[in-house]
C-alpha positions, 0 to 999 in steps of 0.5 A: 236884407239888402238894399234891393238894388237889382232892377225889377219889373213887373206887370199891372193893368194900365189906361193908355189914353183917356178912354180909360180902358186898362189892359196888361203893361209890363214896366220897370220898378223905379230905383230902390234904396235903403229905406224902401219896401218891396211888396207883392200886392195881394188886393187893391180896392177900386175908388171913384178917384181912379175913374177921374184919373184914367179919364183925365177928368182933372186934366193932369193924366199921364199915360201908360197909367196903372191905378189903384191906391188901396193897396194890401200886400205882402212885405217880399223884402226890405232895405237896409234902413227899414226898421218898421217892417220885416218880411212875410208881414201883411201892409197897406199902402194908401194914395201918397208915396212921397213928401218932401219931409221939411214943410209944416204939414209934414212936420206936423204928421199931416203929409197928405197936405204937403205941396210936394206930395208924391201920388201913388200913381200918375205922378213922378217919384224923386228919381224921375220914374213914373209912380204906378199904383196896386192894379199890378203884381208888385210895388216899391214904396218908401217905409214912411208910407207903408202901414202894418195891418193888424193881426186878424184883419182880413186883407180883401176887407182892409183895402177899402179901409186905406182910402175910404176909411181913413177919408172918413175917420180924418175929418172926425178926428181933426174937427173934434167930432169923435165924442159919443152923442153927436148927430151926424149925416152922411150924404151919399152912400157909396164906398166913402159913404157906407164906411162913414156910417159904420165908423160914426156909428161905432164912435156912438153917433146917431147917424142919418144917411141923406140920398136922393131917392129912397132906393138904399133905404132898406139897406141903409137902416137894416144892413149898414146900421144908419138910425135914420134916412132921409130923402133929400127930395122930400122938402117936408122930410127936409124941412122936419130935419132942419137944424138937427145935425151937428156935422155932415160928411158930403161924399158926393162926387158930382155937382150938387147944391149945398143950401138943402144940406146947410139947413140941416145943420145946427148952430156951429155945425160943419158941412165937410167936403170929401168928394172931388168935383172939378166944378164950382160949388155954389151957396149963399152967405146967409145960410152960413152966416146965420148959423154960424156954420162951416163949410170945409173940406178934409183930404184922405188922411195921414199915415198916423191916422191910417194906423189909428183908424185900423186899430179903431176898425179892428177894435170895433170889428168893423169891415168894409162891404166889398164885391171881390173881382179878378183883373180881367173884370176890372174894365167892367167894375169901373163901368158899374162904379160910374153907374153905382151898381156896387155894394159898396166897394169893389176890391180886386184879387190881384194875387189871384189873377193873371196879370198878363193877359 
């Protein structure tokens, strides 16, 4: 359907400085080519990483910045070289829109570990144009980084799966933790954590939610389906749970000591870090040595894993728990997310919003 060479503009909501306040911003989409898909954005999830980026917490933010990397949209037009998609299909776009395609990670289909990956926003594309994210009317994306949404899945429910869902699925897949009967812990019950409970349960695991207080206990056990709930500040509970877990998925995005959680792991247990934290973490080596335990990390997931995860969620009937908002609510949504005042993921109804006001 042509090579999409006409210059296009779109309106998104952008942060203009480290205050992180978003407001309407009209800009030109990047140059497009035969491998590109032109997408009308329908929904976009809000992730904790978006806060780090708009507020320059990591010291690398460039403005104006349109965030959003849990994008669900409709294909409007495709380039002449596009073979995976046709107009009218519902598709998803995650955190990455480019890679070198030649390095070891790229050739192993784990392009999220490519040193030359291109982020969905706050980055520069190969043609020199800044990348902008999903809080906008449209995007142009290389077909390699677009995934098909399985038929029958609700578009607004899918948005958080493109980051939160695959971020949990990927380490379970990679570290051989998909078999049923395992005992797992989910540390932190936010956007990623609640999907961790659901996916681990669907794999047949016994799942313990670990949290600093008991305020989410009823929700974790009765609404999300966890088997147990452990309050990390309760020394007796923590002692009773020592050496009981095969793995812990640590989703907490702020500094916290690791020792209490390492003690919960069995021999050869794995503590998998998923939260983005810009201060050094601490632990004493005997906590790791005496149980041959592993502290490791995982970063989102590959396109291949994203496709697998979506099929898995469809097969198991998994959905994310969301609160849908319009774009004019987005600054309030970010404030609430910083206070953990959302159950469990905000999704912006982009197509249903007036973007220019």
